[in-house]
C-alpha positions as CSV (number, residue, x, y, z in Angstrom):
1,E,-4.4,93.8,47.7
2,T,-7.8,93.2,46.1
3,S,-6.2,91.8,43.0
4,E,-4.3,89.4,45.2
5,K,-7.5,88.3,46.8
6,D,-9.2,88.0,43.4
7,A,-6.2,85.9,42.2
8,Q,-6.3,83.8,45.3
9,Q,-10.0,83.2,44.9
10,D,-9.6,82.3,41.2
11,Y,-6.8,79.9,42.1
12,E,-8.9,78.2,44.8
13,A,-11.8,78.0,42.4
14,S,-9.6,76.5,39.7
15,M,-8.1,74.0,42.2
16,Q,-11.7,73.1,43.3
17,D,-12.7,72.5,39.7
18,C,-9.6,70.4,39.0
19,A,-10.3,68.3,42.1
20,E,-13.9,67.7,41.0
21,K,-12.7,66.9,37.5
22,R,-10.1,64.4,38.8
23,S,-12.8,62.8,41.0
24,A,-15.1,62.5,38.0
25,D,-12.3,61.1,35.8
26,S,-11.3,58.6,38.4
27,K,-14.9,57.3,38.7
28,A,-15.2,57.2,34.9
29,L,-11.9,55.3,34.7
30,A,-13.0,52.8,37.3
31,G,-16.3,52.2,35.3
32,Q,-14.4,51.8,32.1
33,T,-11.9,49.4,33.7
34,S,-14.8,47.3,35.0
35,A,-16.6,47.3,31.6
36,K,-13.3,46.3,29.9
37,A,-12.9,43.3,32.3
38,D,-16.5,42.2,31.6
39,L,-16.0,42.4,27.9
40,E,-12.7,40.5,28.1
41,A,-14.4,37.8,30.0
42,S,-17.2,37.7,27.4
43,V,-14.6,37.5,24.6
44,E,-12.9,34.6,26.3
45,A,-16.1,32.7,26.8
46,H,-17.0,33.2,23.1
47,K,-13.6,32.0,22.1
48,E,-14.1,28.8,24.1
49,G,-17.6,28.3,22.7
50,H,-16.2,28.9,19.2
51,A,-13.5,26.2,19.8
52,M,-16.1,23.7,21.0
53,N,-18.3,24.5,18.0
54,Q,-15.4,23.9,15.7
55,K,-14.7,20.5,17.2
56,E,-18.4,19.6,16.9
57,L,-18.4,20.8,13.3
58,S,-15.3,18.7,12.5
59,A,-16.9,15.6,14.2
60,N,-20.1,16.1,12.2
61,G,-18.1,16.4,9.0
62,A,-16.3,13.1,9.8
63,Y,-19.7,11.5,10.5
64,I,-21.2,12.7,7.2
65,A,-18.1,11.4,5.3
66,S,-18.6,8.0,6.9
67,L,-22.3,8.0,6.0
68,H,-21.4,8.9,2.4
69,A,-19.0,6.0,2.2
70,E,-21.6,3.6,3.6
71,C,-24.2,4.9,1.1
72,D,-21.7,4.5,-1.8
73,W,-21.2,0.9,-0.7
74,L,-24.9,0.2,-0.5
75,L,-25.4,1.7,-4.0
76,Q,-22.5,-0.3,-5.4
77,Y,-23.7,-3.7,-4.2
78,F,-27.5,-3.1,-4.4
79,E,-28.1,-5.4,-7.4
80,T,-26.0,-8.2,-5.9
81,R,-27.8,-7.9,-2.6
82,K,-31.2,-7.8,-4.4
83,E,-30.4,-11.0,-6.3
84,A,-29.2,-12.7,-3.1
85,R,-32.5,-11.7,-1.4
86,A,-34.6,-13.0,-4.3
87,S,-32.7,-16.3,-4.3
88,E,-33.1,-16.6,-0.5
89,V,-36.9,-15.9,-0.8
90,D,-37.2,-18.5,-3.5
91,S,-35.3,-21.0,-1.4
92,L,-37.5,-20.3,1.6
93,D,-40.7,-20.7,-0.5
94,K,-39.4,-24.1,-1.7
95,A,-38.5,-25.1,1.8
96,K,-42.0,-24.1,3.0
97,A,-43.5,-26.1,0.2
98,V,-41.5,-29.2,1.1
99,L,-42.6,-28.8,4.7
100,S,-46.2,-28.5,3.5
101,G,-45.9,-31.9,1.7
102,A,-44.9,-31.0,-1.9
103,D,-42.7,-33.5,-3.7
104,F,-40.0,-32.0,-5.8
105,S,-38.3,-35.3,-6.6
106,L,-40.1,-35.6,-10.0
107,V,-39.2,-32.1,-11.0
108,Q,-35.6,-32.8,-10.3
109,K,-35.7,-36.0,-12.3
110,K,-37.3,-34.3,-15.3
111,A,-34.7,-31.6,-15.1
112,L,-31.9,-34.1,-15.0
113,R,-33.4,-36.1,-18.0
114,G,-33.6,-32.9,-20.0
115,R,-29.9,-32.4,-19.6
116,A,-29.0,-35.9,-20.7
C-alpha cells in the first residue's frame, strides 16, 4: 500500500512537472513565433528598400552615362567652338568700333587692292 502511494505521488509530481514544462514551452513558442513574424516583416521591408536602391542606382548610372556622352561631345568640338567664339568676339569688337565712329572703308579698299 505504501509503494502504491509513493508511485501515485511520483506520478502526480511527474504530471505536475510535465504540465509546467508544457506551459513554459507554450510561452516560449509564442515568443519565438512573435519574434519570427517581426523578423519576417523586417526582411520584407529591407527587400523593398533594396529594390528601391537598385532602381535609384540604375537611374544614377544612366545619368552618369548621359553626362559622359555630353562631356565627350564638348571635348570633341572644343576647338571649333573656341574658334567660333573668337570670331564672334572679333566681329563684336569691329561692330563696336563702327558704332563708335571708326571708318573701315579704307581698310577694305586697301585689302581689295592688295588682291588685284
